[in-house]
TORZA-976799 format. One record per residue (C-alpha): residue in one letter; x, y, z. Coordinates in steps of 0.1 Angstrom, whole numbers. Example, Ala and Ser with C-alpha at 12.3 -4.5 7.8 and 13.67 -1.06 7.14 Angstrom:
<recs>
A	123	-45	78 $
S	137	-11	71 $
</recs>
This chain:
<recs>
M	1	-5	0 $
W	29	21	9 $
G	45	15	-27 $
Q	14	27	-46 $
A	16	58	-28 $
M	45	67	-37 $
T	41	56	-67 $
A	7	78	-71 $
L	25	107	-51 $
A	53	113	-81 $
R	34	105	-109 $
H	9	130	-96 $
R	39	157	-86 $
M	47	154	-121 $
A	16	162	-139 $
A	9	192	-112 $
E	43	207	-120 $
T	32	216	-158 $
V	3	236	-146 $
P	9	267	-157 $
A	15	291	-129 $
A	13	324	-146 $
T	25	341	-178 $
A	55	355	-164 $
P	83	324	-165 $
A	99	307	-135 $
V	131	319	-125 $
P	156	316	-95 $
H	145	328	-67 $
G	185	343	-58 $
S	194	353	-94 $
A	154	373	-91 $
R	156	390	-60 $
K	193	403	-74 $
G	167	432	-100 $
L	143	444	-68 $
P	146	479	-54 $
T	162	472	-13 $
E	153	512	-6 $
P	119	502	15 $
D	101	528	-3 $
A	108	519	-39 $
L	99	481	-26 $
A	68	489	-9 $
D	54	508	-42 $
Q	64	474	-63 $
V	46	455	-33 $
E	12	475	-33 $
A	13	479	-66 $
A	17	435	-71 $
L	-15	430	-45 $
A	-36	455	-64 $
E	-29	431	-94 $
N	-29	401	-77 $
R	0	395	-79 $
I	7	378	-45 $
L	-11	348	-38 $
P	-4	314	-23 $
F	12	282	-40 $
Y	6	247	-20 $
Q	28	221	-9 $
P	19	184	0 $
M	28	172	32 $
L	23	134	37 $
D	9	111	63 $
L	41	87	69 $
A	13	63	88 $
S	-4	65	58 $
G	9	72	32 $
D	-20	99	20 $
I	-27	139	16 $
A	-22	151	52 $
G	-26	185	38 $
F	-10	211	20 $
E	12	243	32 $
A	3	277	17 $
L	34	294	8 $
A	35	329	-7 $
R	44	337	-39 $
W	50	366	-62 $
Q	41	365	-101 $
H	68	394	-110 $
P	64	402	-145 $
E	99	406	-152 $
F	116	385	-128 $
G	93	356	-125 $
L	77	339	-99 $
L	90	346	-66 $
A	98	336	-29 $
P	93	359	-4 $
A	131	355	-1 $
A	134	373	-25 $
F	115	405	-11 $
A	117	392	30 $
G	121	436	31 $
A	86	440	26 $
F	80	421	60 $
E	95	443	87 $
Q	72	470	73 $
Q	40	462	92 $
R	19	480	72 $
L	33	457	38 $
A	35	424	65 $
V	2	430	74 $
A	-15	432	41 $
I	6	399	23 $
G	-8	383	54 $
Q	-42	388	49 $
R	-44	383	14 $
I	-26	350	13 $
M	-51	344	44 $
A	-83	349	22 $
R	-71	335	-12 $
V	-59	303	10 $
C	-97	307	28 $
D	-112	308	-11 $
D	-91	283	-22 $
M	-104	253	2 $
S	-137	263	-4 $
G	-132	263	-36 $
F	-118	234	-34 $
E	-145	219	-18 $
R	-172	228	-41 $
L	-149	209	-67 $
G	-155	175	-46 $
A	-117	180	-33 $
P	-114	189	2 $
L	-87	188	18 $
R	-81	172	55 $
E	-59	207	64 $
I	-39	240	53 $
A	-8	255	76 $
L	-4	290	66 $
N	25	314	78 $
V	20	342	104 $
S	49	368	107 $
Y	55	389	141 $
Q	43	419	125 $
E	8	403	116 $
L	8	390	150 $
R	22	424	167 $
E	-4	439	150 $
G	-35	420	167 $
S	-62	415	143 $
F	-51	388	126 $
A	-72	367	141 $
A	-102	382	140 $
S	-98	390	106 $
L	-93	344	102 $
G	-123	342	127 $
V	-145	361	103 $
R	-133	345	66 $
L	-136	307	81 $
D	-169	317	90 $
T	-174	336	58 $
V	-163	309	38 $
G	-178	277	61 $
L	-149	265	67 $
D	-141	243	106 $
P	-110	262	122 $
R	-99	226	134 $
R	-83	226	98 $
V	-66	254	96 $
I	-30	251	109 $
V	-8	283	116 $
E	27	283	114 $
L	47	302	142 $
G	83	312	124 $
R	121	317	145 $
G	115	350	138 $
I	92	352	166 $
D	98	368	198 $
F	73	352	224 $
S	83	374	253 $
D	67	400	241 $
P	65	429	270 $
D	35	442	263 $
D	21	407	251 $
K	7	417	219 $
V	17	385	207 $
P	15	363	235 $
G	-25	378	231 $
E	-28	367	196 $
I	-15	334	198 $
R	-42	332	225 $
R	-70	347	202 $
L	-62	320	175 $
A	-62	292	199 $
G	-96	302	207 $
L	-106	300	171 $
G	-99	260	172 $
V	-74	264	148 $
R	-39	248	156 $
I	-5	260	161 $
A	25	247	146 $
L	65	257	160 $
D	84	265	122 $
D	117	260	122 $
F	120	239	152 $
G	159	229	163 $
T	172	269	157 $
G	147	297	162 $
F	124	278	196 $
A	157	276	223 $
S	133	272	246 $
L	119	243	267 $
T	95	271	280 $
Q	82	287	260 $
L	74	248	240 $
R	49	242	267 $
R	35	281	271 $
M	25	277	229 $
Q	1	246	237 $
A	14	237	201 $
D	-2	206	181 $
R	29	207	161 $
I	67	215	158 $
K	84	213	122 $
I	121	203	125 $
D	143	226	103 $
P	151	211	68 $
S	193	218	80 $
F	189	188	101 $
I	171	165	82 $
A	196	171	46 $
R	223	152	72 $
I	204	126	85 $
E	217	104	65 $
D	258	109	65 $
D	257	125	103 $
P	252	109	138 $
E	247	134	157 $
D	217	151	132 $
A	199	117	136 $
A	201	112	169 $
L	188	151	171 $
V	165	142	148 $
A	152	111	163 $
G	157	127	202 $
L	133	159	187 $
I	100	136	171 $
G	104	117	210 $
L	102	149	230 $
A	75	163	210 $
H	57	129	213 $
R	58	126	247 $
L	41	161	255 $
G	16	144	229 $
M	25	170	193 $
K	29	161	163 $
T	60	159	142 $
V	63	170	106 $
A	98	169	87 $
E	110	197	64 $
G	129	197	34 $
V	129	156	30 $
E	146	156	-3 $
R	158	123	-7 $
P	141	84	-1 $
A	167	72	24 $
Q	151	104	44 $
L	119	94	38 $
A	126	60	51 $
F	144	68	82 $
L	119	91	92 $
R	90	67	95 $
E	113	40	107 $
E	113	71	139 $
G	78	80	141 $
C	75	112	125 $
D	44	117	118 $
F	46	140	87 $
A	68	150	60 $
Q	74	175	34 $
G	96	191	2 $
Y	104	184	-31 $
L	106	141	-25 $
L	72	151	-21 $
G	61	179	-41 $
R	69	211	-48 $
P	50	240	-45 $
M	19	243	-67 $
P	-10	266	-79 $
A	-47	268	-61 $
A	-53	252	-99 $
A	-32	217	-93 $
V	-40	211	-61 $
P	-69	192	-63 $
H	-60	166	-90 $
F	-29	164	-71 $
A	-46	153	-45 $
A	-75	137	-54 $
G	-52	112	-81 $
V	-30	103	-49 $
L	-59	97	-28 $
A	-75	71	-54 $
A	-46	49	-62 $
</recs>
């Protein structure tokens, strides 16, 4: 059964990557970043124009359930369809996320599109188990993300328990005025689940881990990359999986690119995995076909 699932995954992964993302060609993110303005106001002007033209939108990367071989869900990742530089990942316009106004605008756009896409997938008969959304420090500090997400979920009629909010390494949980912890509590109050992203690099405090009452941790790709030939990293990953399970949390391995990594993670009892071996980020149009094809195998 597992072998059939992996065969179907490979077949539909290749099919999904042939779905056109936009009229602009996809190019390497590193080379694209060189052409973007670095001056904050100039970058802000381009990002605002991209938002007005609906060129910033979510792409979806699949997460695999390692116990069953099924698609567990997708992570929504922001992409900028730049008319000159092609498809850009957030690292290419990272400066925009340092400006609270832009970070909030991008986050609100991605959140709204994800909710609309999830509703659309349901209408097409391809409902997804869950979708993970990334939220930035600036969005949490601004304080309206939880309320906006709640309204949007109500509008499209989606169960909040199918949404996972991922908190990245740049988020400071020791916020003295309680804005960030307060917003996280409001998110949990909605019923959405919380994931700690890049675990092993950004969340050094176990006290913070317990206080956030997270549903899952996502193990940083830098550890997954070396588990085949570095005994220390292999032991660390196995230890993180065991720690999470003892705390009642699920584990997600990020950056899985080789079958040997996947085999190790399955053997150690990791719950979910994502990475290029399992599927690259894809436009919304490719998701229903990809999910339905893998699940039907």
